[in-house]
PAZAPA-4460 file (N, C-alpha, C; in steps of 0.05 Angstrom, whole numbers, plus 32768, in hexadecimal, padded with zeros to 4 digits):
% residues 135
    n_x    n_y    n_z   ca_x   ca_y   ca_z    c_x    c_y    c_z   seq   type   mol
   88EC   8449   87BC   88E5   8463   87C6   88D9   8461   87E2     1      M     A
   88C9   844D   87E7   88BC   844A   8801   88D1   8447   8817     2      D     A
   88E8   843A   8811   88FD   8437   8825   8908   8451   882E     3      Q     A
   8909   8465   881C   8913   8480   8823   88FE   8490   8832     4      Y     A
   88E5   848D   882A   88CF   849B   8838   88CC   8492   8855     5      L     A
   88D5   847A   885B   88D4   8470   8877   88E5   8480   888A     6      A     A
   88F9   848E   887F   890B   849F   888F   88FF   84BA   8896     7      Y     A
   88EB   84C2   8888   88DE   84DC   888D   88CE   84DA   88A7     8      L     A
   88CA   84F1   88B5   88BA   84F1   88CD   889E   84E5   88C7     9      P     A
   8894   84D4   88D8   887B   84C6   88D3   8862   84D5   88DE    10      Q     A
   8866   84EB   88EC   884F   84F9   88F6   883F   8505   88DF    11      S     A
   8825   8508   88E5   8813   8513   88D0   8819   8530   88CA    12      E     A
   8811   8538   88B3   8814   8554   88AB   882E   8559   889C    13      G     A
   8830   8570   8890   8848   8577   8881   885D   8585   8892    14      M     A
   8856   8590   88A9   886A   859F   88B9   8882   858E   88C0    15      L     A
   887E   8575   88CA   8896   8565   88D1   88A8   8560   88B8    16      P     A
   889C   855C   88A1   88AC   8557   8889   88BB   8571   8881    17      K     A
   88AD   8588   8885   88BA   85A2   887F   88D2   85A6   8891    18      W     A
   88CE   85A0   88AB   88E5   85A3   88BE   88FC   8591   88B6    19      L     A
   88F6   8579   88AD   890A   8566   88A4   8919   8572   888C    20      F     A
   890A   857B   8878   8916   8587   8860   8928   859F   8867    21      F     A
   891E   85B1   8877   892E   85C9   887E   8947   85C0   888E    22      V     A
   8945   85AC   889E   895C   85A2   88AD   8972   8598   889A    23      S     A
   896A   8589   8886   897D   857E   8873   898A   8595   8863    24      V     A
   897A   85A8   885A   8985   85BF   884C   8998   85CF   885D    25      V     A
   8991   85D2   8877   89A2   85E1   8889   89BC   85D3   888E    26      S     A
   89BB   85B9   8890   89D4   85AA   8894   89E7   85AD   887C    27      A     A
   89DB   85AC   8864   89EB   85B1   884C   89F6   85CD   884B    28      L     A
   89E6   85E1   8853   89F0   85FC   8854   8A07   85FF   8868    29      N     A
   8A06   85F0   887E   8A1C   85F0   8891   8A36   85E7   8884    30      S     A
   8A34   85D2   8874   8A4C   85C8   8866   8A57   85DD   8853    31      L     A
   8A45   85EB   8845   8A4E   8601   8833   8A5C   8617   8843    32      Q     A
   8A51   861E   885A   8A5C   8633   886A   8A78   862C   8874    33      A     A
   8A7C   8612   887B   8A96   8609   8884   8AAA   8608   886C    34      Y     A
   8AA0   8601   8855   8AB2   85FE   883E   8ABC   8619   8834    35      A     A
   8AAC   862E   8836   8AB4   8647   882A   8AA6   865E   8837    36      S     A
   8AB5   8672   8841   8AA8   868A   884B   8A99   869A   8835    37      P     A
   8A9F   8693   881C   8A91   86A1   8806   8A73   869B   8807    38      K     A
   8A6B   8683   8810   8A4F   867C   8813   8A41   8690   8826    39      Y     A
   8A4D   8695   883D   8A41   86A7   8851   8A40   86C3   8846    40      T     A
   8A55   86CB   8838   8A55   86E6   882C   8A3F   86E9   8817    41      S     A
   8A3C   86D4   8807   8A27   86D5   87F2   8A0B   86D6   87FE    42      Q     A
   8A08   86C8   8815   89EE   86C7   8822   89E5   86E2   882C    43      L     A
   89F8   86EF   883A   89F1   8708   8847   89F2   8721   8836    44      Y     A
   8A07   8723   8825   8A0B   873D   8817   8A0F   8739   87F9    45      S     A
   8A07   8721   87EF   8A0A   871C   87D3   8A28   871E   87CA    46      N     A
   8A3A   8718   87DD   8A56   8718   87D7   8A64   8733   87D9    47      G     A
   8A55   8748   87E0   8A61   8763   87E1   8A72   8767   87FA    48      K     A
   8A6B   875A   8810   8A7A   875C   8829   8A86   8740   882F    49      V     A
   8AA1   873E   882F   8AAD   8724   8833   8AA8   871A   8850    50      P     A
   8AA5   8700   8852   8AA2   86F3   886D   8ABC   86E5   8874    51      A     A
   8AC4   86E7   888D   8ADC   86D9   8895   8AD7   86BB   8897    52      S     A
   8AEC   86AB   8896   8AE9   868E   889A   8ADC   8688   88B5    53      P     A
   8AE3   8697   88C9   8AD7   8692   88E4   8AB9   8697   88E3    54      L     A
   8AB1   86AD   88D8   8A94   86B3   88D7   8A85   869E   88C7    55      S     A
   8A91   8694   88B2   8A85   867E   88A3   8A81   8665   88B3    56      G     A
   8A96   865E   88C3   8A94   8646   88D4   8A80   864A   88EA    57      R     A
   8A7F   8662   88F6   8A6B   8667   890B   8A4F   8665   8900    58      V     A
   8A4A   8670   88E8   8A30   866E   88DB   8A2A   8651   88D5    59      F     A
   8A3E   8642   88CC   8A3A   8625   88C6   8A32   8615   88DF    60      G     A
   8A40   861B   88F5   8A3A   860D   890F   8A1E   8614   8918    61      T     A
   8A17   862E   8918   89FD   8637   8921   89E7   862A   890F    62      W     A
   89EB   8629   88F6   89D8   861E   88E3   89D5   8600   88E8    63      T     A
   89EB   85F2   88ED   89EA   85D5   88F2   89DB   85CF   890C    64      F     A
   89E0   85DF   8921   89D2   85DC   893A   89B3   85DF   8936    65      L     A
   89AC   85F3   8926   8990   85F7   8920   8984   85DF   8911    66      S     A
   8994   85D4   88FF   898B   85BD   88F0   8986   85A5   8902    67      A     A
   8997   85A1   8915   8994   858B   8928   897A   858F   8939    68      V     A
   8976   85A7   8942   895E   85AD   8952   8945   85A9   8942    69      I     A
   8945   85B2   8929   892E   85B0   8918   8929   8593   8910    70      R     A
   893E   8583   890C   893A   8567   8907   892E   8559   891F    71      M     A
   8937   8560   8936   892B   8555   894F   890E   855C   8951    72      T     A
   8907   8575   894A   88EB   857D   894A   88DB   856E   8935    73      A     A
   88E6   8568   891E   88D8   855A   8909   88D0   853E   8912    74      A     A
   88E2   8530   8920   88DC   8515   8929   88CE   8514   8944    75      Y     A
   88CC   852A   8952   88BF   852B   896C   88AB   8542   896D    76      N     A
   889C   8544   8958   888A   855B   8954   8875   855E   896A    77      I     A
   886F   8548   8978   885B   8549   898E   8867   854E   89A9    78      T     A
   8881   8552   89AA   888F   8558   89C3   8891   8577   89C4    79      N     A
   8886   8582   89D9   8885   859F   89DB   88A1   85AC   89DD    80      S     A
   88B4   859F   89EA   88CF   85AB   89EC   88DC   85AC   89D0    81      V     A
   88DA   8595   89C2   88E6   8594   89A7   88D8   85A8   8994    82      A     A
   88BE   85A9   8996   88AE   85BB   8985   88B6   85D8   898A    83      Y     A
   88B6   85E0   89A4   88BD   85FC   89AB   88DA   8603   89A4    84      D     A
   88EC   85F0   89A7   8908   85F6   899F   890A   85FA   8981    85      L     A
   88FB   85E9   8972   88FA   85ED   8955   88F0   8608   894D    86      G     A
   88DB   8611   895B   88D0   862C   8956   88E5   8641   895D    87      M     A
   88F3   863E   8973   8907   8651   897B   891D   8654   8966    88      W     A
   8924   863E   8959   893A   8640   8944   8931   8652   892E    89      T     A
   8918   8651   8926   890E   8663   8911   890C   8680   891B    90      Y     A
   8903   8683   8934   8901   869E   893F   891C   86AB   8941    91      G     A
   8930   869C   894B   894B   86A7   894D   8957   86AD   8931    92      I     A
   8952   869B   891E   895C   869F   8903   8950   86B8   88F7    93      A     A
   8935   86BB   88FA   8928   86D2   88EF   8932   86EC   88FC    94      L     A
   8935   86EC   8916   8940   8703   8924   895C   870A   891A    95      T     A
   896C   86F5   8917   8988   86FA   890D   8988   8706   88F1    96      H     A
   8978   86FB   88DF   8979   8704   88C4   896D   8720   88C1    97      F     A
   8957   8726   88D0   894C   8741   88D0   8960   8755   88DC    98      I     A
   896E   874C   88F1   8982   875E   88FD   8999   8764   88EA    99      G     A
   89A1   8750   88DA   89B6   8754   88C6   89AD   8767   88B0   100      E     A
   8993   8765   88AA   8988   8776   8895   8987   8793   889F   101      L     A
   8980   8797   88B8   897D   87B2   88C3   8998   87BE   88CB   102      I     A
   89A8   87AF   88D9   89C0   87B9   88E5   89DA   87B1   88D7   103      C     A
   89D8   879C   88C7   89F1   8792   88BB   89F3   8799   889E   104      G     A
   8A02   8788   888F   8A07   878D   8873   89F6   877D   8861   105      D     A
   89E2   876F   886C   89D2   875E   885B   89C0   876E   8848   106      A     A
   89BA   8762   8831   89AA   876F   881D   8991   875E   8819   107      E     A
   897A   876A   8817   8961   875C   8812   8960   8754   87F4   108      L     A
   8965   873B   87EF   8965   8731   87D4   8978   871A   87D2   109      G     A
   8979   870E   87BB   898B   86F7   87B6   8986   86E0   87CA   110      G     A
   899C   86D5   87D3   899B   86BE   87E5   8990   86C5   8801   111      R     A
   8991   86DE   8808   8988   86E7   8822   896A   86E4   8826   112      F     A
   895B   86E4   8810   893E   86E1   8812   8935   86C6   881C   113      L     A
   8943   86B1   8813   893B   8696   881B   893A   8691   8839   114      S     A
   894F   8698   8848   894D   8693   8865   8938   86A5   8872   115      P     A
   8933   86BC   8868   891D   86CD   8873   8902   86C0   886F   116      L     A
   88FE   86B6   8857   88E4   86AA   8850   88E0   8690   8860   117      I     A
   88F5   867F   8861   88F3   8666   886F   88EF   866A   888D   118      V     A
   88FF   867C   8899   88FC   8681   88B5   88E1   868C   88BD   119      A     A
   88D8   86A0   88AE   88BE   86AD   88B5   88A7   869A   88B0   120      S     A
   88A6   868D   8899   8890   867B   8893   8890   8663   88A5   121      S     A
   88A7   8658   88AB   88A8   8640   88BD   88A0   8647   88D9   122      S     A
   88A9   865E   88E3   88A1   8668   88FD   8882   866B   88FE   123      L     A
   8877   8678   88EA   885A   867C   88EA   884B   8662   88E8   124      A     A
   8855   864F   88D8   8849   8635   88D5   8849   8626   88EF   125      W     A
   8860   8626   88FC   8862   8618   8916   8851   8625   892B   126      M     A
   884F   863F   892B   883E   864D   893E   8821   8646   893B   127      F     A
   8818   8646   8922   87FC   8640   891C   87F4   8623   8920   128      T     A
   8808   8611   891E   8802   85F4   8921   8809   85E8   893C   129      Q     A
   8812   85F9   894E   881B   85EF   8968   8805   85DF   8976   130      R     A
   87ED   85E8   8977   87D7   85DA   8984   87D1   85BF   8976   131      A     A
   87D5   85BF   895C   87CF   85A6   894D   87E2   8590   8956   132      V     A
   87FB   8596   8959   880F   8581   895F   8813   857D   897D   133      Y     A
   880D   8591   898D   8811   858E   89AA   87F8   858C   89BA   134      L     A
   87E1   8590   89AD   87C7   858D   89BB   87BF   85A3   89CC   135      G     A
***
């Protein structure tokens, strides 16, 4: 088990480990989005509004890019550029999901709640801990 724990970010605190975890989950979500547009449709509208294969791939690419940035922030948590870019990924995601809720076909419930909760809580966590990691 210790051999696997060595791959986790070694910085103190839970935030770097959380960023690592969310990055891994995001990368897996990207694979799902590429594999089937049904995943994207289920996420946004609980399957009521079909998603095109292109929109699924765009979502998958965007999610993977966010995963890479968050992973970079996890391992470079004391670097202000990496930290701020990580925060921006959550801010952009939160803005996107709220926009889809207000202007799009998204429904508050089901799978749509998870990204809202993760984006808002992670953004708040990073905002409140910025001085701890960056001094």
